[in-house]
C-alpha positions in Angstrom: 44.3 13.1 18.7 41.1 14.6 20.0 39.8 15.9 16.9 40.7 12.8 15.2 38.5 10.9 17.5 35.6 13.2 17.2 35.9 13.3 13.6 35.7 9.1 13.8 32.8 9.4 16.1 31.1 11.6 13.1 31.4 9.2 10.9 30.6 6.6 13.1 27.0 8.0 13.8 26.8 9.1 9.9 27.2 5.3 8.8 25.2 4.0 11.6 22.0 6.5 10.6 22.5 5.3 7.0 22.4 1.7 7.9 19.6 2.1 10.5 17.5 4.0 7.8 17.9 1.6 5.2 17.1 -1.4 7.3 14.0 0.4 8.6 13.4 2.8 5.8 11.2 1.7 2.4 12.1 2.1 -1.3 10.0 4.4 -3.8 8.6 1.5 -6.3 7.1 3.1 -10.1 3.9 4.5 -9.9 0.9 2.5 -11.5 -0.7 5.2 -12.5 -1.3 8.8 -12.3 -5.0 9.1 -10.6 -7.3 7.2 -8.9 -11.1 7.0 -8.1 -12.0 7.5 -4.3 -15.0 8.2 -2.4 -13.4 11.2 -0.3 -10.4 13.5 -1.2 -8.3 11.6 0.7 -9.3 8.0 0.0 -10.0 7.5 3.7 -13.3 5.6 3.3 -14.0 2.3 1.8 -15.7 2.4 -2.0 -16.8 -1.3 -1.1 -16.2 -4.6 0.1 -15.4 -7.4 -2.2 -14.7 -11.1 -1.5 -11.5 -12.9 -3.2 -12.5 -15.2 -5.8 -8.6 -16.8 -5.8 -5.9 -16.8 -4.0 -3.2 -13.7 -4.9 0.4 -13.6 -4.4 2.0 -10.4 -4.9 5.0 -9.6 -6.9 6.1 -7.0 -5.0 5.9 -4.7 -1.9 3.3 -2.5 -3.5 0.6 -5.5 -3.2 -1.1 -7.3 -0.5 -1.3 -11.2 -0.2 -5.1 -12.5 -0.6 -6.0 -15.7 0.1 -9.7 -17.1 -1.5 -12.9 -16.1 0.8 -11.2 -13.1 2.2 -13.1 -9.7 2.6 -11.1 -7.0 1.3 -12.2 -3.1 1.9 -11.8 -1.1 -1.2 -10.3 2.5 -0.7 -9.6 3.2 -4.4 -9.5 2.1 -8.0 -6.6 3.2 -10.4 -7.1 4.6 -13.2 -5.5 4.9 -17.0 -2.9 2.1 -17.3 -3.4 0.9 -13.8 -7.5 0.4 -14.2 -6.8 -3.0 -13.3 -5.7 -2.8 -10.2 -7.5 -1.3 -7.0 -6.0 -0.6 -3.1 -7.7 -2.3 0.1 -7.0 -3.7 3.1 -7.6 -7.5 4.0 -9.6 -8.8 7.2 -8.8 -12.6 7.9 -11.4 -14.4 10.1 -10.8 -12.2 13.1 -10.4 -8.0 13.3 -7.1 -8.7 15.2 -5.8 -11.7 13.2 -3.9 -9.3 10.6 -3.2 -5.5 10.8 -4.6 -3.4 9.1 -2.3 -2.5 5.6 -3.2 -1.0 2.3 -2.0 -2.5 -0.9 -2.8 -3.0 -4.3 -4.4 -5.9 -5.9 -5.9 -7.0 -9.2 -9.4 -6.3 -9.5 -9.9 -9.4 -11.5 -9.5 -11.7 -8.6 -12.3 -9.9 -6.5 -15.7 -9.5 -6.5 -17.5 -6.5 -5.0 -20.5 -7.6 -2.9 -21.2 -4.5 -1.0 -21.0 -0.9 -2.1 -20.7 1.3 0.5 -19.8 5.1 -1.1 -19.9 5.9 -4.4 -16.2 6.0 -5.8 -16.5 9.2 -8.0 -13.8 11.5 -6.4 -10.7 11.5 -9.0 -7.8 12.0 -7.1 -4.1 12.2 -8.3 -1.8 9.3 -7.2 1.5 10.4 -5.3 4.7 8.9 -4.5 3.3 7.3 -1.3 1.0 5.4 -2.9 3.6 3.3 -4.6 6.3 3.5 -1.5 7.4 0.3 0.0 7.7 -0.1 3.6 
């Protein structure tokens, strides 16, 4: 009986861990591109600032919602087949109004207003660029 209860505990722990990771975990989404342009090798510095010309409602978790007039810090620009998308962070009216979250958006809905650093460093994309949290 003792061995059975130990096995039962292991099963419960295993299935709890799977359920917990499903709730808190994310999922891998298809890559939009194989390469991106950044200001540095880690894509940690913004290339430019842009203003949203229109509202954007994302189609999936790789993308960020944008409201007309918001300021976006652009961190990378996809190349090749994904060249129509940029990655950035949206700021609201107040800095603490919205948690910083980098995601993709169509470049056609923004206008770059200030260049900060040259976006000339070509970097391969990786699975984390397209991972949904």
